[in-house]
DOVO-42719 format. One record per residue (C-alpha): residue in one letter; x, y, z. Coordinates in steps of 0.5 Angstrom, whole numbers, padded with zeros to 4 digits, always signed. Each point is the difference from the previous one (the first is absolute). Example, Ala and Ser with C-alpha at 12.3 -4.5 7.8 and 13.67 -1.06 7.14 Angstrom:
// residues 2
a+0025-0009+0016;s+0002+0007-0002;
END
This chain:
// residues 592
m+0005+0029+0008;p+0002+0003+0006;h+0006-0005+0000;t+0006-0002-0005;f-0001-0007+0001;h-0005-0006+0000;i+0000-0007+0002;p-0001-0004-0006;v-0004-0007+0000;l+0003-0005+0005;g-0003-0007-0003;l-0007-0002+0001;g-0001+0001+0007;y+0006+0004+0003;s-0003+0007-0002;i-0007-0002-0001;d-0003+0005+0005;t+0006+0005+0001;p-0004+0006-0002;l-0004-0001+0006;k+0006+0000+0004;v+0004+0006-0004;a-0005+0004-0005;r-0002+0005+0006;y+0007+0002+0000;g+0000+0002-0007;i+0005-0006-0002;s-0002-0004-0006;s+0000-0007-0001;v-0002-0006-0005;l-0004-0006+0001;s-0001-0006-0004;i-0007-0002-0002;v+0002-0007-0003;d-0003-0004+0005;d-0007+0002+0001;e-0001-0006+0006;l+0005+0004+0004;i-0003+0007-0002;e-0007-0003+0003;r+0003-0002+0006;m+0003+0006+0001;r-0006+0004-0001;e-0004-0005+0005;y+0006+0001+0006;h+0001+0007+0000;s-0008+0001-0001;q+0000-0004+0007;q+0005+0004+0003;l-0003+0007-0002;h-0007-0003+0002;l-0003+0001-0007;a-0005-0004-0003;f+0003-0006-0005;l-0004-0003-0005;p+0004-0005-0004;i+0001-0001-0007;l+0000-0007-0002;k+0004-0003-0005;s-0006-0003-0003;a-0003+0007-0002;g+0000+0003-0006;d+0007+0004-0002;s+0002-0002+0007;r+0007+0002-0001;a-0001+0007-0002;s-0005+0001+0005;r+0004-0002+0006;i+0006+0004-0003;t-0005+0006+0000;a-0003-0001+0006;y+0007+0000+0004;l+0003+0006-0004;n-0007+0004+0002;f+0001-0003+0007;l+0007+0003+0000;a-0002+0007-0003;d-0005+0001+0006;a+0004-0003+0005;v+0006+0005-0002;s-0005+0006-0001;r-0002-0001+0007;q+0007-0001+0003;v+0002+0007-0003;a-0007+0003+0002;q+0002-0002+0007;l+0007+0002+0000;k-0002+0007-0002;k-0004+0001+0006;q+0006-0001+0005;a+0003+0005+0004;f+0007+0002-0002;e+0003-0004+0006;a+0006-0004+0001;g+0000-0007-0002;g-0007+0001-0004;d-0001-0003-0007;i-0001+0007-0003;c+0007+0002+0003;r+0003-0007-0003;y-0003+0002-0007;f+0004+0006+0000;e+0006-0002+0004;l+0001-0006-0005;l+0001+0005-0006;p+0006+0001-0004;e+0005+0005+0002;g-0001+0006-0004;s-0007-0001-0001;s-0004+0006+0000;l-0005-0003+0004;k+0004-0003+0005;n+0004+0007+0001;g-0007+0003+0001;y-0002-0005+0005;e+0007+0002+0004;l-0002+0007-0001;m-0007-0001+0003;m+0003-0004+0006;d+0004+0006+0002;y-0006+0005+0000;p-0002+0003+0006;e-0007-0003+0002;g-0006+0004-0003;t-0004+0002-0006;q+0005+0000-0005;k+0003-0007+0002;e-0007-0003+0000;r-0001+0003-0007;f+0007-0002-0002;q-0002-0007+0002;q-0006+0000-0004;v+0004+0001-0006;l+0004-0006+0001;r-0006-0004+0002;n-0003+0002-0007;e+0007-0002-0004;i+0000-0007+0003;k-0001-0005-0005;a+0000-0008+0000;g+0005-0004-0004;a-0002-0004-0006;i-0004-0007+0001;d+0004-0003-0007;v-0001-0007-0003;n+0004-0004-0003;i-0002-0005-0006;m+0006-0005-0003;a-0003+0001-0007;k+0003-0007-0002;v-0004-0004+0006;d-0006+0000-0004;k-0003-0007+0000;m-0007-0001-0003;n-0006-0002+0003;v-0007-0002-0001;d-0006+0005+0002;a-0007-0001-0003;e-0001+0007+0001;l+0006+0003-0004;t+0004-0001-0006;s+0006-0005+0000;d+0005+0006+0000;e-0004+0004+0005;s+0001-0006+0005;s+0007+0000+0000;d+0004+0001+0006;a+0004+0006-0002;l-0007+0003-0003;a-0004-0001+0006;a+0005+0003+0004;l+0000+0006-0004;r-0007+0001+0000;g-0001-0001+0007;f+0005+0006+0001;a-0003+0004-0006;l-0007+0000+0003;s+0002+0002+0007;k+0000+0006+0003;l+0007+0001+0001;s+0004+0006-0003;s+0007-0003-0001;s+0004-0004-0005;v+0001-0007-0002;i+0007-0002-0001;l+0001-0005-0006;s+0006-0005+0001;a+0003-0006-0003;g+0000+0002-0007;m-0005+0002-0005;n-0007-0003-0001;p-0004+0003-0006;r-0007-0003+0002;l+0001+0003+0007;y+0003+0007-0003;s-0006+0000-0005;y-0005-0001+0005;l+0002+0006+0004;a-0003+0004-0005;q-0007-0003+0002;f+0000+0004+0006;e-0001+0008+0000;d+0004+0001+0007;f+0006-0001-0004;f-0002+0005-0005;p+0000+0008+0002;d-0006+0003+0002;k-0002+0007-0003;n+0005+0003+0005;g+0006-0004-0002;h-0001-0004+0006;v+0002-0008+0000;r-0004-0004+0006;k+0005-0006-0001;k+0007+0001-0003;i+0004-0005-0003;i+0007-0002+0002;l+0005-0004-0003;k+0005-0004+0003;v+0006-0001-0004;s+0007-0003-0001;d+0003+0005-0006;f-0002+0006-0004;r-0002-0004-0006;s-0005-0005+0003;a-0003+0007+0003;l-0001+0003-0006;i-0003-0006-0004;q-0005-0001+0005;a-0001+0008+0001;k-0001+0001-0007;f-0005-0006-0001;l-0004+0003+0006;a+0000+0007-0003;k-0003-0002-0007;k-0006-0002+0004;g+0000+0007+0004;l+0003-0003+0006;w+0005+0004+0004;v+0006-0003+0004;a+0000+0004+0006;e+0006-0003+0003;f+0006-0005-0002;r+0003-0004+0006;v+0007-0002-0002;e+0001-0006+0004;s+0007-0004+0000;g+0000-0006-0004;l+0003-0004+0006;n+0001+0004+0006;c-0007+0000+0002;g-0005-0004+0004;g-0005-0005-0004;h+0001-0003-0007;a+0006+0003-0003;f+0000+0002-0007;a+0007+0000-0002;t+0002+0005-0006;e+0005-0002-0006;g+0005+0003+0005;y-0002+0007+0000;l+0002+0003+0007;l-0005+0005+0004;g+0005+0006+0000;p+0000+0000-0008;i-0007-0002+0000;l-0002+0006+0004;e+0005+0005-0004;e-0004-0002-0006;f-0006+0002+0003;k+0003+0006+0002;a+0002+0002-0007;r-0006-0002-0004;r-0005+0001+0005;s-0003+0007-0003;d+0001-0003-0007;m-0004-0006+0002;h-0006+0004+0003;a+0000+0004-0006;v-0001-0007-0004;l-0005-0002+0004;f-0004+0006+0000;a+0000+0000-0007;l-0003-0007+0000;y-0005+0002+0006;e-0003+0007-0002;p-0004-0002-0007;v-0003-0006+0004;i-0002+0004+0006;r-0003+0006-0005;q-0004-0005-0003;r-0004-0001+0007;n-0001+0007-0001;i+0006+0002+0005;n+0004+0006-0002;m+0007-0001+0004;t+0005+0005-0002;t+0005-0001+0006;p+0003-0007+0000;p-0002-0004+0007;s+0006-0001+0004;q+0004-0006+0000;r+0004-0002+0006;i+0006-0005+0001;s+0002-0004+0006;v+0005-0005+0002;q+0000-0006+0004;g+0004-0006+0002;g+0005-0001+0005;i+0001+0008+0002;g+0002-0001+0007;t+0003+0007+0003;a-0003+0007+0000;e+0007+0002-0004;e-0002-0005-0005;n-0007+0003+0000;r+0002+0007-0001;f+0005-0002-0005;l-0005-0003-0005;m-0005+0005+0001;r+0005+0006-0001;h+0004-0003-0006;y-0005-0003-0004;g-0006+0005+0001;l-0004-0005+0003;d-0007+0001+0003;a+0000-0005+0006;t+0003-0007+0002;g-0003-0006+0002;w+0002-0004+0007;g-0002-0007+0000;s+0003-0006+0004;p+0003+0005+0006;f-0008+0001+0002;l+0000-0008+0001;l+0003+0002+0006;v-0005+0005+0002;p-0006-0003+0003;e-0004+0006+0001;a+0000+0000-0008;t+0000-0007-0002;n-0002-0007+0001;v+0006-0005+0002;d-0002-0005+0006;d+0005+0000+0006;e+0004-0006-0002;t+0002+0002-0007;l+0001+0007+0003;n+0005-0002+0005;i+0003-0004-0005;l+0001+0006-0005;a+0002+0004+0005;h+0006-0004+0001;s+0002-0002-0007;r+0006+0000-0004;e+0002+0001-0007;d+0000-0007-0002;d-0007-0001+0002;y-0002+0004-0006;y+0000-0004-0007;l-0003+0000-0007;s-0004-0006-0001;h-0004-0004-0005;s-0005-0001+0006;s-0006+0004-0004;p-0005-0004-0004;l+0000+0006-0005;g+0007-0003-0003;i+0003+0007+0002;q+0006+0001+0005;f-0003+0002+0007;n+0004+0003+0006;n+0000-0005+0005;f+0001-0001+0008;k+0004-0006+0002;n-0003+0000+0007;s-0007+0000-0002;s-0005-0005+0003;i-0003-0002-0007;n+0007-0002-0002;a+0001-0005+0006;q-0007-0002-0002;r+0002-0002-0007;l+0006-0004+0002;g-0004-0003+0005;r-0005-0003-0005;i+0005-0002-0004;g+0003-0004+0006;k-0007-0003+0000;n+0000-0002-0007;r-0006+0005-0001;p+0003+0006-0004;g-0004+0006-0002;s-0006+0004+0003;a-0008-0001+0000;c-0001+0006-0005;t-0007+0002+0003;k+0000+0007-0003;k+0003-0001-0007;y+0002+0007-0002;l+0006-0003-0003;c-0002-0005-0004;n+0003+0000-0007;n+0003-0007-0002;t-0003-0005-0004;e+0006-0004-0001;f-0004-0006+0003;t-0007+0002+0000;e-0006+0003-0004;q-0001+0006+0005;p+0006+0004+0003;i+0002-0002+0006;c+0006+0003+0004;t+0007-0002+0000;a+0000+0000+0008;s-0006-0004+0001;r+0001-0007+0002;a-0004-0003-0006;y+0005+0003-0005;q+0006-0002+0004;h-0002-0007+0001;l-0001+0000-0008;k+0007+0003-0002;i+0004-0004+0005;k-0004-0007-0003;q+0002+0003-0007;l+0008+0001+0003;k+0000-0007+0003;s-0002-0003-0007;q+0006+0004-0004;a+0006-0005+0002;l+0003+0007+0003;s+0007-0001+0003;v+0000+0001+0008;q+0003+0007-0001;e-0005+0002-0005;f-0006-0003+0003;q+0002+0004+0007;q+0001+0007-0004;q-0007-0001-0003;f-0004-0002+0006;d+0003+0005+0004;a-0002+0005-0006;v-0007-0003+0001;t-0001+0000+0007;e+0003+0007+0001;k-0007+0003-0002;i-0004+0003+0006;c-0007+0002+0001;l+0000+0007+0000;c-0007+0001+0000;e-0001-0003+0007;g+0007+0002+0003;l+0000+0007-0002;c-0007+0001+0004;a+0002-0005+0006;s+0004+0006+0004;t-0006+0004+0000;y-0005-0005+0002;l+0005-0002+0006;k+0001+0007+0002;y-0007+0002+0001;h-0002-0007+0003;i-0005-0002-0006;l+0004-0006-0003;k-0006-0006-0001;p+0001-0007+0003;k+0003-0003-0006;e+0004+0006-0004;s+0007-0001+0000;k+0004+0004+0005;a+0006+0000-0005;v+0002+0007-0001;a+0003+0002-0007;i+0004+0007+0000;c+0004+0003-0006;p+0004+0006+0003;g+0005+0004-0004;p+0007-0002+0001;n+0001+0007+0003;l-0004-0002+0006;a+0006-0004+0003;y+0003+0007+0002;f-0005+0002+0005;s+0000-0004+0007;g-0006+0002+0004;i-0007+0001+0001;y-0002+0007-0001;a-0005+0005+0001;l-0003+0004-0006;d+0003+0007+0003;e+0007-0004+0000;m-0001-0002-0007;v-0002+0006-0003;g+0005+0004+0004;h+0005-0005-0003;i-0002+0002-0007;y+0000+0007+0001;g+0006+0000+0003;r-0002+0002+0007;l+0003-0006+0003;n+0005-0006-0003;l-0003-0007+0001;l+0006-0003-0003;e+0006+0004+0004;k+0006-0004+0000;i-0003-0005-0005;e+0004-0002-0005;r-0004+0000-0007;p+0001+0001-0007;h-0002+0006-0004;i-0007-0001-0003;f+0004+0000-0007;i+0006-0005+0002;k-0005-0005+0003;e-0004+0000-0006;l+0006-0001-0005;g+0002-0006+0005;l-0007-0003-0001;y+0000+0001-0007;i+0007-0003-0001;d-0002-0006+0004;y-0006-0001-0004;f+0004+0000-0006;q+0005-0005+0002;g-0006-0005+0001;e-0003+0002-0007;l+0007-0002-0002;q+0000-0007+0004;q-0007-0001-0004;l+0003+0001-0006;y+0005-0006+0000;h-0006-0004+0001;s-0004+0003-0006;f+0004+0003-0004;t-0003+0004-0006;d+0003+0006-0004;k-0006+0004+0002;k+0001-0001+0007;k+0008+0002-0001;k-0002+0006-0003;q-0005+0002+0005;l+0006-0001+0005;q+0005+0004-0004;h-0005+0006+0000;f-0001-0001+0008;k+0007+0000+0001;l+0001+0006-0004;q-0005+0004+0003;l+0002-0002+0007;s+0007+0003-0002;g-0003+0006-0002;g-0004+0001+0006;i+0007-0001+0004;s+0003+0006-0005;y-0006+0004+0002;y+0001+0000+0007;t+0007+0001+0000;q-0001+0006-0004;l-0006+0002+0005;f+0004-0001+0006;n+0006+0004-0002;e-0005+0006-0002;i-0003+0000+0007;a+0006-0002+0004;d+0003+0005+0005;e+0008+0000+0000;g+0002-0005+0005;d-0007-0003+0001;d+0002-0007+0003;h-0007-0002-0001;l+0000+0001-0008;n+0007-0002+0000;s-0003-0007+0003;l-0005+0000-0005;q+0004+0001-0006;m+0005-0006+0003;q-0007-0004+0000;l-0001+0001-0007;n+0007-0002-0002;i-0001-0006+0003;s-0007-0001-0003;q+0003+0001-0007;h+0005-0005+0001;r-0005-0005+0003;l-0004+0001-0007;d+0006-0001-0004;q+0002-0007+0003;l-0007-0002-0002;q+0001-0002-0008;i-0005-0002-0005;d+0004-0006-0004;
END
């Protein structure tokens, strides 16, 4: 890929069409393929914008979910292909897209060096030949897709088996049958049924030349889970092309906290065990591939990248250099780049003026997984307004997150009005104290509708919100976004990533490792408080292990910063002081 960073998936709607905006500049991005209704409406909207024919795929059509996803991904592939073809025809004139393509590239890139050399050439045949060479080197960024493996509601479709009609399998089928040559990012844990289903599609296997049209990327939070999942796939002849290591807490969206393992030590383990893991996986993979009459003597490559909380070019460079990474992911900051993502004007302006305490880890998600939330979102105001009117909960029209059967035979969503009404009715019948009732009432009514909320901003931005649809916007940036205070051009954000300019100049911001450590200590403190309400020996042992890992992480960072410190480096001295404060704070939290 031309760039050393990618834009990870951002909610349902925020990066749903990001490839249309950045792929022609060689920037890879990821879109969610959870919501086929959103996907169909995006295909309709952009077809109209490009004056292309649009044939709707009705919900009632057979295998409509997969068909909608395939149609949209094919649309994106064709649209980006046309954009790149047009870009290659442009003259190398200041301000043109073809010049922008090369100017966005990282410093030190051979392609960028070649471009700068060409621009200094005198006009003539030699310069024209040089320009043609550069044109031939232009490559689009990848159009990758994300599937949350555990979001896999079962559906009924007369034309399919019950397994094939589940949400995750249908989404995978939609990608697998598309013309894209890109990657699927599997996140949120392992789903054996989904992972096994991958083996039904030829595009995930190498052809006779060893080329794989559709690659597999695992988003992971630690080495152990990465190895377990990759082994499962390798035994089926499926190769993991990349591990995307994401901070458990210093990220956007759902937060999958580790058992106290911090990002630095996790990356250190990947660095130390990378070659051994590669060999182990190839030993499992090669015999299966051989059975398919594919002889592969050279193991395929395997990338490792990191994302979650990176905020400066210095951090970006350090992570890549010290841990030998292939790329980094920059997500939440791109929410402030209207050229790249879909944030409505009202939410965009609020985000641009937000503070640290506007971002918090919540229990708002109906999935029962902690969720990075933003206090000033309009969906939170809507939630409180509904409680005030004694009508808590949402209508639940899309039903992607229906997973609760506490009161009903058919699963319903815990953010729905139906569930919250039944649950509050139950609480009222239990003769709880006023305090206990309020605590449980708040826990029930904290849930928000992500299916609608994470799409609303896109519909508002494009002015395609339907009359009865909710305008309430849910947005889930990582806490790192608090330090970015502005609305930026694409060139500015990319320039910031590569160190050409500093968008955080004079902004006090903790180092990525220090910030994550603080988030984990906050999380540990919250878990300790829960322990007092539901004390068990098992939970106590878990927290003791958690605290031990955090303390070990602090020791690792102390040694790391000592190793890379220059004598008299005030910045690194400050980091050491912050580590000491963190250790003291951790020591104060006792497990009785």
